[in-house]
N, C-alpha and C positions, 0 to 999 in steps of 0.2 A: 504494500500500500504506500501511497505517496501523499505529499502535502502541496497544496497550490497556494502561492502567495501572489497577490495582485496589488501593484502600486498604482494608485489613482491620483494623477496630477490635474492641474487646471487645463492643460493642453494635450495630454496623452495618458494612456494607461498601458501597463505592461505586466506580464505575468511570467512566473517560472514554476516548474514542478520539481520538488525536492524529494528524493527517496529517503527511506528510513535510515539508509546508510550514509546519507549526507551528499549524494551525488545529484547534480542538476541534469535532468534528462530532457527537458524541453523548455523553450522560451517563445514568447510571442508579444508583439507590441502593436499598438494602434494609436494614430495621431488624429486629434480632432481640434487642433489649434484654430483652424479657420472658422469654427463655430462659436468661438468666444466673441461676445459683443461688448465693445468698449466705446463709450461716448460720454464726453464731459466727465462727470463724477461717477458714472455708472460702469460696472463691469459684471457681466452675467453670462450665463450659458444655460440653455434648456437642460434641466436636470436629467431628462431622458437620454441625453447624450452620454452622461456618465453610466447610466443603467445599460444602454445598448452597447456601449464600448466594452464594459465589463462582461456582459453576456457573450459578446463575440470572442473575447480573449479566453473566457472559461471554456466555451464550446470548442474552440480551436485546439487548446491544450489538452482538454479531456479526451478528444478524439485521437490525438497523437499518442497518448500514453495508455489508453484503455487496455490494449492487449499486452502491454509491457509491465506497467505498474500502475493500476488504476488509482484515481484520486480518492482519498479517504476524507479529507477535510480541507477547508480553505479559509483564508483570512485576508484582510485588507490593510495595506499601508496607505494612508491618505493624507492629502494636504490639509492644513488646518484653516480655521476662520471662515470657511464658506457656510452660508446659511441656506437650508432648504426646508421651507414650510410644507408639511404634508397634511392631507385631509383625512377623513374617516377611512377612506379606502387605501391609505398609505401611499397614495400617488401625490407627486409634487403639484402644488396649486399655484406656484409662481416659478419663474426661472431661478436657478441657483444663483444667489448673490455672492460673488467671489470675494476673496480676501482683499483685493486691490480696489474694491468699490468704496467710494468715499462720500456717499450720500448722507451718512449718519454722523458726521463730525459734531454737529450741534448736540446730538443725543449722547455722544461719548463724553463731551464736556459736561453736560448736565449730570450724567451718572457719576462721573468723577467728583463733581462738586458735592453731590449728595452723600457720598461715602467718604471722600477724602483720598487723595492720591496715595499717601503712605498706607492707609488702611486697606485700600484696594490691592496694593502690591503685597501686603502682608497676607491677605486672604488667598489671592490667586497665584502669587509668584510671578505675575507679569504686569508691566506698566500698562495703564489704560491706553487704548488705541481704538480708533474708529473701525479698524479691520475686524474686531471681534463681533460675533453674532449677537451678543446681548444688546448693544446699542442699535444694531440692525433691526432687531425685534421691536425695540421702542419706536424706531422710525416707521416701520410698517404699521404698527398699531395707531400711530399718530396720523400718517398720511393716507393710509388705505385701510380704515377700520372694517370696510365691507369684506376685504380679503382676510384680515385677521380673525374675523368672526367665524370663518370657515376652517381655521387651522385646528387640527387635532394634535399635532406635535411639531415642535421646531427641532430640526435635525442638522447635524453635520453631514458631510458626504458619507462618512462611515455608517452611521445608523440609518441613513436613507437607503443605502445599498443593502444593509441587513434586512430592511423591510421589503425590498424588492425580491429578496430570496426567500422570504417567509419567516424571518425572525425579527419583527419590529420591536422597538422600544428599548434597545440596549446600545450603550456607547462605552468604550473603554476609558479608563481614567486619563490617559494621555490626551485623547481627542477632546474629552470633556474639559480638560485644562485649557484648551485653546478657545473655549466658548466665552470666556469673560465672566464666569459666574461660579466656578467650582472652588470649594475650599480644599486646597491641596493637602492640608493636614488631616482633615476629617474624611477626605475623599467622598464628599457629597456636596450637593448644591448648597450654596450659601444662602440662608434665609434672608440675611440682610441685603445682599445684592439683588435677589429676586424681588424683594419687597420694593426696593428703590426703583427697579426697572419695570415693575408692574407685571411681572411674569409669574404665573403659577407653576409650582413644582410639577404638577400633573401634565404640564405642556412640554416637558423635557424628558428625554430618555433616561433610563436608570443607569448610573455609572457602575461598571464592573471591571475587575482586573483584566488586563490584556492576557490572552491565552485561555480565556474562559469559553467553554462550549456553550453557545446560546440557542442552538436550534438545529434542525435538520431540513435540508432542502426538500420540498414536497416532491413526490414521485413523478407527477406530471411535468413539473418544471425541470426536474433532473433529466428526464428523458429528452426534452428539447435542448438541453445543454450538453448532451452526450455524456452525462454523468451516470454512474450507477446509483441505485437507491441507497439511502442512508448516509449520504455525504453530510458531514457536520459543518455548521457555520461557527467559526470561532472569532471572538473579538480580537482584532489586530491592534493597530495603534497609529499614532501620528508619525509622519514619514521620518522625521529626524531621530526620534528614539528608536524607531524600527531599524534605521540605517546603523545606529549605534550598536544595536543587538547583532545585526548582520556582520558587523566588523569585529565582534567579539568583546562587547562592552563588559567592563568589570569596574569595581569600585576604585575611585581615584585614578581612573584612566580616561584619556580624551580620545574621541574619534572625530575625524574631520571629513565633512563632505565638501569637496572642492569642485565647484561648477561656476555658474554665473555669480553666485555668492559663495563665500567660504564660511562654513558654519562649524564651529568647534563645540562639541557636546561632551560635557563632563558628567560622569556618573558618581553620585554620592548617596550616603545613607539618609541625609536630611536635605531639605531644600535650602538654598543659599539666598533666601529672600529677606535679608536683613537690610540695614541702612546702607551698607556698602554695595550690596547687590542692586538696590534701587538707585544708588549714585551712578553706577555704571550701566544702568538700563538692562540688566541681565534678565532673561526669562528662565525661571527655575520652577519646574513643575513635575508632575508624576511621570515616571518612566514606564516603559513596557515591562521592565524587569520587576519582579515582586519586591515590594518594600524598598524600592530605590527611587531616586529622583534624578532628573537630567537638567543641567543648566546650560543654556545656549549662549554663545557669543558669536556674532556674525558680522560680515562686512562685504561690500562689493569687491570681488576679486576678478573673476573672468570677465565681468562686465567692464571693469576698468581697463583691462588689457585690450578687450575688443574695441572699446571707444578709441584708444590710442591708435590701434591698427586702422580703424575706419577713417580717422581724421588725418593721420600723418603718414600713412604707408601705402598710398595708392599705387605708386610705382612698383613697390615690392609685391603688392597684391597681384598686379598684372603679371609680373614675372612668375609668381607662384602658379597662376592659372595656366600660363603658357607652358610651364615645365610640369604641369599636373602634380604639383606638390602642395603640401599644407603650408599656409602662410607662416605659422609659428615655426615650422622647421626652417624655412628660409631666413627668418629674422634671427633665430638662434645661431645659425651658421655664420651670420654677419656680425653678431654682437661680440664685444671683447670678453676675454676670459677673466679679466680683473674686475673688481668692483667699479661701478660707473663713476663714483664720486659725485653723483647727482642725487638730490633728494626730490622725489616726486610722491606727494601724498595721494593715496587712492580715494579721493573724496569728490570725484567729478559728479557723483549723484548724491552728494551730502555724506556726512560721516555717520557710522552706526556704532556698534560697540568698539572700544569702551567709552567713547565720547559722542553720544547722540547729538547731532546737530544737522537738521535738514538744510540749513543755510550754509554749511561748510562747503568750501570749494578746493579743488586741487591747487596746490602750489608747487612750483618747480624752482629749485635753487641750485647753484653750483655749476651752472653751464659755462663752458668755455668755447672759444672759437673752433676748437678741435673736435667738439662733439657732433655726432650725426644722429640719424634716426635709430641706428642700431644701438648706440649708447643710451638713447632715451628709452628704447624698448626694454633694455636691461634695467634701467631705473624704474620703469613701471612694474616689472617683476619684483625687484628689490623692495619697492614700496609696499606691495601686498604682503611680502614676507615679513616686513617690519610690523605691519598691522597685526599679523598673526601673532608675532612675538608679544606685542602689547596685550593682546587678549589672553594669551597663555599665562602671562605674568599676573593679570587680574584674577583669573580663575584660581591660580595657585595661591594668591594672596588671601582669597576667601576660603579656600578648602584645605590648604596644606600641599605638600609635595605631590606632584603628578607623577604617577609611576610609569605610564606608557602613553605613546601617541601613535595613532593609526589613521591613515588618510586614504580616501577613495574618491572616485569621480574623474571627470575629464581633466582636471588640473594636475593629475598625477602622470599624465602621458609624457610630460617633459622631464627628463632626468635632470637637466640643469636647473629648472625651477624647483624641483624637489630638493636638490642639493642646497639651493639658496635658503629654502625654508629651514633645513637642518643646520646650516652654518649660522644663520642669523638668530635662530632660537637657541642654538647651542645644544641641541638635543638630537638623539637618534629618533628618526621617524620611520615607521614601518608603512609600506605601501600595500594596500588591500588588493586582492585579486583583480587583475585587469579585465575590463568588460563585464564584470558581474555587478549588477545593481544591488547595493547593500540593503536598501530599504525593502526591496522586493524579497530578498533573501530573508530578512528579519521577519517579514509577514509570513513567509512559508514556515519558518521555524516556530512562530506562534501557533500556526494552524496545527503543526505536528504536536506541539505541547498540549494543545486543547484536546487532541484526539488520542493522547496517551502514546504517541509514537516515539517521543523523545523524553 
């Protein structure tokens, strides 16, 4: 028997099948980025796109492995902060309101004022932000009461998908932590926040530990998805802690997902949401690991490098196209082996952890007449490595000595960039398996745990 993990993002979903012996025997991905609707402050997608994409991935993988090692259980790794209101029939009654939607800024300010910024952080482990579903619910109730009156339950992507498979009303602790209303110490919805937001507890899913078996896919639906009868639905988790699990999370160890953003996730026995955590804007909430917490520190990394390439390296990009090579490979071939001597802060999109400032801007200093685009490219890589070092130092300041660092994602494909991270942080950094999606793997592991396979 095998376990199926499905990672559901805002623009794509992908799945993998993991055997009881730990071997990946099938993978499949589907992109639906073109269905995301962004206009002014709104960012949404028909919730059915998530459902249909997931069903296609499940059916494709189930059919591939049925005669080899049939699927016994499945679980989801999903993005956080998306809100999906569902009706009595468990079907979405509005499009999914995505994390980058900013219609409810006024409501987030209102909720923070009612509770207090420090108190909200103490309860939830996260600074207040308009991305969270709780102020989105407040916005919906205020501006569209006729829709709010039809809502049976307010869901994240995870519990919405649970409902489409026949197990409604359950969300794991880590996804509930991204809702803007969970007490991360008590692991239940905060009465104080719900009262201030005007949301009844009965309108939200029941929080459960990740790895909990919550239901079985009905036989008729299982047949349509090429699954055998009795496949268990297991509570998965938020994508970042799932990735941490997939990379081998352990207490006092850091796992890093390096892509458009670089996100360092520290595993600890207690949340780090004290005054210092609030000072640095850290997110510290329930992990998918039992009785553990995850603290995130993140910043724009791949986005910063891509911005530089788009703005300053058009000639090199054309050369890469003509030679049918990757632009990063061309630039690294050109850049000097020595440190650039240039300071380039990675804040072209504002700064994130450890110093949140949406108005921060990139500064470049130390240029000489001898510098060229290759030197500046190296400086961009060095700047992101320095930002990682700052965040590692902050995490260590709050938690104590970090025992291990593991990194995965597209940012690991460059050996020279990896070496910069190690040199600048002064630490040994392990590289996770190439081309394996860690969050997907973490979801499959949770499915196996829930089914008693692991």
